[in-house]
Residue frames relative to the residue before (quaternion, step in Angstrom):
aa qw qx qy qz dx dy dz
M 1.0000 0.0000 0.0000 0.0000 0.00 0.00 0.00
A 0.6083 0.5701 -0.3567 0.4215 3.56 1.02 -0.65
K 0.6389 0.5313 -0.3309 0.4473 3.60 1.07 -0.74
I 0.6247 0.5475 -0.3430 0.4385 3.61 1.00 -0.75
K 0.6544 0.5001 -0.3154 0.4713 3.59 0.91 -0.82
L 0.6544 0.5051 -0.3216 0.4618 3.60 0.97 -0.77
I 0.6464 0.5208 -0.3230 0.4545 3.59 0.99 -0.81
K 0.6607 0.4913 -0.3120 0.4741 3.60 0.87 -0.85
F 0.6398 0.5246 -0.3254 0.4578 3.57 0.95 -0.83
K 0.6591 0.5024 -0.3095 0.4662 3.59 0.97 -0.84
K 0.6452 0.5173 -0.3214 0.4612 3.61 1.00 -0.79
I 0.6546 0.5031 -0.3079 0.4729 3.58 0.96 -0.88
K 0.6447 0.5188 -0.3148 0.4649 3.55 0.98 -0.88
A 0.6572 0.5022 -0.3064 0.4711 3.62 0.93 -0.86
F 0.6434 0.5203 -0.3206 0.4610 3.60 1.00 -0.84
L 0.6793 0.4916 -0.2920 0.4601 3.61 0.91 -0.92
I 0.6296 0.5193 -0.3374 0.4692 3.58 1.10 -0.62
K 0.7111 0.4482 -0.2513 0.4799 3.62 1.00 -0.82
L 0.5196 0.6906 -0.3956 0.3106 3.63 1.16 -0.51
P 0.6800 0.4751 -0.3383 0.4443 3.69 0.68 -0.83
K 0.6448 0.5153 -0.3227 0.4633 3.59 0.99 -0.82
A 0.6597 0.4973 -0.3047 0.4739 3.60 0.94 -0.87
M 0.6427 0.5140 -0.3234 0.4671 3.61 1.00 -0.78
A 0.6556 0.5045 -0.3112 0.4679 3.59 1.02 -0.79
L 0.6609 0.5034 -0.3153 0.4586 3.59 0.97 -0.78
H 0.7672 0.2443 -0.1315 0.5782 3.58 1.08 -0.70
S 0.0280 0.8644 -0.5012 0.0291 3.58 0.83 1.04
F 0.6473 0.5146 -0.3431 0.4455 3.63 0.91 -0.75
L 0.6485 0.5047 -0.3051 0.4812 3.55 0.97 -0.84
T 0.6294 0.5279 -0.3224 0.4703 3.58 1.02 -0.82
F 0.6354 0.5272 -0.3215 0.4636 3.57 0.99 -0.86
L 0.6659 0.5057 -0.3069 0.4546 3.59 0.87 -0.90
V 0.6417 0.5200 -0.3263 0.4597 3.59 0.99 -0.81
F 0.6809 0.4759 -0.2913 0.4744 3.59 0.90 -0.91
L 0.6247 0.5316 -0.3380 0.4614 3.59 1.02 -0.72
L 0.6550 0.5024 -0.3021 0.4768 3.56 0.94 -0.90
L 0.6369 0.5253 -0.3148 0.4683 3.57 1.00 -0.83
A 0.6641 0.4976 -0.3051 0.4672 3.60 0.94 -0.87
L 0.6516 0.5132 -0.3184 0.4590 3.61 0.97 -0.80
V 0.6564 0.5000 -0.3101 0.4722 3.58 0.93 -0.87
L 0.6659 0.4980 -0.3023 0.4661 3.58 0.91 -0.90
G 0.6507 0.5138 -0.3107 0.4648 3.61 0.99 -0.84
A 0.6526 0.5126 -0.3124 0.4623 3.57 0.99 -0.83
L 0.6416 0.5171 -0.3250 0.4640 3.61 1.00 -0.78
I 0.6617 0.4948 -0.3100 0.4702 3.58 0.91 -0.87
F 0.6396 0.5186 -0.3240 0.4658 3.59 0.96 -0.83
Y 0.6520 0.5187 -0.3107 0.4574 3.57 0.92 -0.90
Q 0.6849 0.4914 -0.2895 0.4535 3.57 0.89 -0.94
T 0.7671 0.4009 -0.2181 0.4508 3.60 0.83 -0.91
D 0.7855 0.3501 -0.1867 0.4750 3.59 0.95 -0.73
L 0.7595 0.4114 -0.2344 0.4461 3.56 0.55 -1.10
L 0.6696 0.4893 -0.3200 0.4581 3.62 0.90 -0.77
I 0.6313 0.5336 -0.3426 0.4466 3.60 1.03 -0.71
K 0.6539 0.5208 -0.3197 0.4460 3.59 0.98 -0.78
K 0.6622 0.5218 -0.3077 0.4411 3.59 1.05 -0.65
E 0.6079 0.5698 -0.3651 0.4152 3.60 1.09 -0.57
D 0.3399 -0.7197 0.5687 0.2077 3.55 -1.05 0.73
F 0.2510 -0.7520 0.5911 0.1485 3.51 -0.90 0.93
Q 0.2001 -0.7913 0.5697 0.0964 3.52 -0.79 1.00
A 0.5071 -0.6451 0.4855 0.3016 3.53 -1.07 0.79
T 0.4849 -0.6856 0.4667 0.2775 3.55 -1.09 0.71
G 0.5496 -0.6226 0.4037 0.3838 3.56 1.21 -0.28
R 0.5946 0.5462 -0.3757 0.4549 3.60 1.21 -0.27
T 0.2969 -0.7397 0.5730 0.1905 3.55 -0.98 0.80
L 0.4996 -0.6480 0.4924 0.2966 3.52 -1.16 0.67
E 0.1478 -0.7952 0.5847 0.0620 3.55 -0.80 1.02
F 0.3162 -0.7368 0.5719 0.1732 3.54 -0.99 0.90
N 0.2213 -0.7823 0.5722 0.1073 3.56 -0.59 1.16
E 0.2615 -0.8144 0.5031 0.1237 3.55 -0.11 1.33
K 0.6018 0.5725 -0.3569 0.4274 3.60 1.05 -0.68
N 0.6845 0.4626 -0.2798 0.4891 3.59 0.88 -0.93
F 0.6136 0.5520 -0.3440 0.4477 3.58 1.04 -0.74
K 0.6646 0.4987 -0.3040 0.4660 3.60 0.93 -0.88
K 0.6203 0.5364 -0.3410 0.4596 3.60 1.05 -0.72
V 0.6641 0.5028 -0.2994 0.4652 3.57 0.92 -0.93
V 0.6517 0.5069 -0.3148 0.4682 3.59 0.93 -0.86
K 0.6395 0.5221 -0.3243 0.4618 3.60 1.00 -0.80
I 0.6630 0.5005 -0.3056 0.4654 3.60 0.90 -0.90
L 0.6592 0.5003 -0.3085 0.4691 3.58 0.94 -0.85
G 0.6267 0.5335 -0.3281 0.4636 3.61 1.07 -0.73
E 0.6522 0.5075 -0.3122 0.4686 3.59 0.98 -0.84
K 0.6514 0.5093 -0.3159 0.4653 3.58 0.96 -0.84
E 0.6528 0.5094 -0.3185 0.4614 3.58 0.99 -0.81
E 0.6182 0.5401 -0.3353 0.4622 3.60 1.05 -0.76
K 0.6576 0.5036 -0.3053 0.4698 3.58 0.91 -0.92
F 0.6526 0.5203 -0.3118 0.4541 3.56 0.96 -0.89
N 0.6993 0.4659 -0.2710 0.4695 3.59 0.90 -0.94
S 0.6665 0.5033 -0.3178 0.4489 3.61 1.02 -0.65
A 0.5233 0.6387 -0.4213 0.3751 3.62 1.18 -0.28
D 0.6232 0.5474 -0.3476 0.4373 3.61 1.08 -0.60
A 0.7056 0.4757 -0.2636 0.4542 3.57 1.02 -0.74
K 0.5472 0.6366 -0.3990 0.3690 3.58 1.18 -0.36
E 0.2638 -0.7548 0.5820 0.1482 3.57 -1.04 0.81
Y 0.1900 -0.7880 0.5807 0.0754 3.54 -0.95 0.94
L 0.4611 -0.6475 0.5204 0.3118 3.56 -1.14 0.59
N 0.4021 -0.7074 0.5323 0.2336 3.55 -1.00 0.89
P 0.3027 -0.7878 0.5035 0.1848 3.64 -0.37 1.15
F 0.6755 0.5001 -0.2973 0.4529 3.62 1.20 -0.38
H 0.6334 0.4977 -0.3367 0.4875 3.55 1.25 -0.09
P 0.5086 -0.6851 0.4180 0.3120 3.61 -0.73 0.99
G 0.7066 0.4476 -0.2751 0.4740 3.60 1.01 -0.71
G 0.4144 -0.7169 0.4642 0.3143 3.60 1.26 -0.11
E 0.1562 0.8328 -0.5160 0.1257 3.56 1.09 0.75
K 0.4955 -0.6732 0.4636 0.2937 3.55 -1.05 0.77
T 0.1385 -0.7811 0.6059 0.0596 3.55 -1.10 0.78
T 0.4406 -0.6521 0.5370 0.3036 3.52 -1.27 0.35
P 0.5769 -0.6347 0.3821 0.3442 3.62 -1.00 0.73
E 0.6897 0.5075 -0.3180 0.4071 3.60 0.94 -0.75
T 0.7761 0.3298 -0.1964 0.5003 3.61 1.01 -0.63
G 0.3019 -0.7514 0.5313 0.2491 3.58 0.99 -0.73
S 0.6052 0.5357 -0.3586 0.4671 3.57 1.29 0.10
P 0.6875 -0.4678 0.3186 0.4550 3.59 -1.17 0.30
K 0.6063 -0.5846 0.4093 0.3509 3.51 -1.13 0.77
E 0.5630 -0.6077 0.4340 0.3540 3.56 -1.02 0.81
G 0.7582 0.3360 -0.2757 0.4859 3.51 -1.05 0.82
A 0.5934 0.5466 -0.3821 0.4508 3.60 1.19 -0.24
E 0.3008 -0.7613 0.5535 0.1535 3.57 -0.59 1.16
L 0.3085 -0.7324 0.5739 0.1977 3.54 -1.00 0.84
K 0.0443 0.7775 -0.6224 0.0788 3.54 -0.40 1.25
F 0.2175 -0.7996 0.5513 0.0972 3.51 -0.71 1.11
S 0.3664 -0.7037 0.5650 0.2264 3.51 -0.93 0.91
A 0.6839 -0.4700 0.3542 0.4312 3.55 -1.27 0.23
E 0.6202 0.5545 -0.3355 0.4419 3.56 1.07 -0.73
I 0.6772 0.4771 -0.2898 0.4794 3.58 0.95 -0.86
V 0.6206 0.5300 -0.3432 0.4650 3.58 1.04 -0.76
D 0.6286 0.5218 -0.3358 0.4688 3.61 1.01 -0.75
L 0.6448 0.5105 -0.3212 0.4696 3.59 0.99 -0.82
L 0.6516 0.5167 -0.3146 0.4576 3.58 0.99 -0.85
L 0.6704 0.5017 -0.3008 0.4565 3.59 0.97 -0.80
K 0.6831 0.4830 -0.2850 0.4678 3.61 1.17 -0.52
T 0.4918 0.6776 -0.4380 0.3274 3.61 1.20 -0.22
K 0.3124 -0.7623 0.5451 0.1555 3.53 -1.18 0.69
T 0.7709 0.2476 -0.1572 0.5654 3.62 1.24 -0.28
L 0.6160 -0.5478 0.4217 0.3777 3.54 -1.25 0.46
F 0.6055 0.5691 -0.3543 0.4289 3.57 1.05 -0.76
D 0.6728 0.4805 -0.2914 0.4813 3.58 0.90 -0.94
F 0.6188 0.5626 -0.3384 0.4313 3.58 0.99 -0.83
Y 0.7268 0.4173 -0.2462 0.4869 3.56 0.82 -1.00
A 0.6038 0.5573 -0.3634 0.4390 3.61 1.08 -0.61
I 0.6518 0.4965 -0.3197 0.4759 3.59 0.95 -0.78
K 0.6538 0.4959 -0.3106 0.4797 3.58 1.08 -0.66
G 0.4767 -0.6803 0.4314 0.3518 3.58 1.26 -0.27
E 0.5885 0.5526 -0.3653 0.4635 3.56 1.19 0.54
W 0.5120 -0.5979 0.5082 0.3495 3.53 -1.31 0.27
L 0.5590 -0.5730 0.4697 0.3723 3.55 -1.18 0.53
P 0.4342 -0.7036 0.4855 0.2842 3.62 -0.70 1.02
S 0.5636 -0.5899 0.4553 0.3565 3.54 -1.20 0.54
I 0.6884 -0.4821 0.3320 0.4283 3.58 -1.24 0.31
P 0.6540 0.4870 -0.3483 0.4624 3.68 0.86 -0.72
E 0.6454 0.5033 -0.3270 0.4724 3.62 1.03 -0.71
R 0.6578 0.4991 -0.3072 0.4730 3.58 1.00 -0.83
S 0.6132 0.5485 -0.3660 0.4350 3.60 1.05 -0.64
L 0.6309 0.5159 -0.3327 0.4744 3.59 1.09 -0.66
I 0.6308 0.5097 -0.3261 0.4858 3.59 1.04 -0.79
W 0.6022 0.5766 -0.3314 0.4417 3.59 1.07 -0.85
E 0.6981 0.4561 -0.2608 0.4864 3.56 0.91 -0.98
E 0.6360 0.5489 -0.3188 0.4389 3.58 1.02 -0.84
K 0.6981 0.4568 -0.2629 0.4846 3.58 1.04 -0.77
G 0.5044 -0.6841 0.4063 0.3355 3.60 1.27 -0.03
L 0.4254 0.7153 -0.4589 0.3110 3.59 1.16 0.50
G 0.7485 -0.2744 0.1895 0.5732 3.60 1.24 -0.27
L 0.6773 -0.4675 0.3655 0.4349 3.54 -1.30 -0.15
A 0.6057 -0.5769 0.4068 0.3672 3.57 -1.15 0.61
G 0.6490 0.5373 -0.3166 0.4358 3.59 1.06 -0.72
E 0.6343 0.5402 -0.3246 0.4477 3.59 1.24 -0.38
Y 0.6260 0.5529 -0.3339 0.4370 3.56 1.22 -0.42
F 0.0526 -0.8184 0.5720 -0.0174 3.57 -0.74 1.14
G 0.5414 -0.6320 0.3971 0.3870 3.60 1.26 -0.02
L 0.3053 0.7514 -0.5242 0.2597 3.59 1.15 0.55
R 0.6457 -0.5406 0.3635 0.3983 3.56 -1.17 0.52
S 0.6493 0.5124 -0.3272 0.4569 3.61 0.93 -0.84
Q 0.6553 0.4962 -0.3146 0.4747 3.60 1.02 -0.79
N 0.6402 0.5202 -0.3233 0.4638 3.59 1.01 -0.79
D 0.6418 0.5184 -0.3262 0.4613 3.58 1.02 -0.79
K 0.6349 0.5175 -0.3288 0.4701 3.62 0.99 -0.81
L 0.6636 0.5055 -0.2972 0.4644 3.55 0.94 -0.95
L 0.6398 0.5229 -0.3204 0.4632 3.58 1.00 -0.83
N 0.6566 0.5046 -0.3146 0.4640 3.59 0.92 -0.87
E 0.6446 0.5121 -0.3220 0.4675 3.58 1.01 -0.76
L 0.6533 0.5007 -0.3112 0.4750 3.60 0.98 -0.79
K 0.6363 0.5145 -0.3270 0.4728 3.60 1.05 -0.72
E 0.6375 0.5204 -0.3301 0.4624 3.62 0.98 -0.82
E 0.6232 0.5494 -0.3324 0.4465 3.57 1.04 -0.78
L 0.6339 0.5349 -0.3272 0.4527 3.61 1.10 -0.69
T 0.6930 0.4848 -0.2884 0.4489 3.59 1.00 -0.77
K 0.5813 0.5981 -0.3774 0.4025 3.61 1.20 -0.35
């Protein structure tokens, strides 16, 4: 009996050694076998997970669903408070950290609140006259630096040239800054 086990083991070992070479020589056939195996396996898994579950009858446990009105009212109250906080954020006024006077701004624009007149003290005018860039000039005023298209309109309004000629070059910005400074001294 011991010889029979050794012979079978040797045959299996020889078959496993020859298998990769045989699979490589018959690659298309090997591909078809593996494809068929994958399809059969996929179909079995689909059958087990989808079709058998649909056939089973689900029975009710007998418990009825109860609506807890107390918890519902708590949730509605919490959601109402959150909505109030969210809506009140628009009305809140913030101090502008970039404006020397700490002028209040609205959250949606970041600009001074409507109706607030910009009056510059002599100290602020001196700071504006000492600025070297348009960005600093507008920052001291508590405003954002206008975009290039907006500055081109200011350029034309001040009589420095046509709006289409303004590209936001440093030399053009310096001319515009000097014109804005001259306007302050008038």
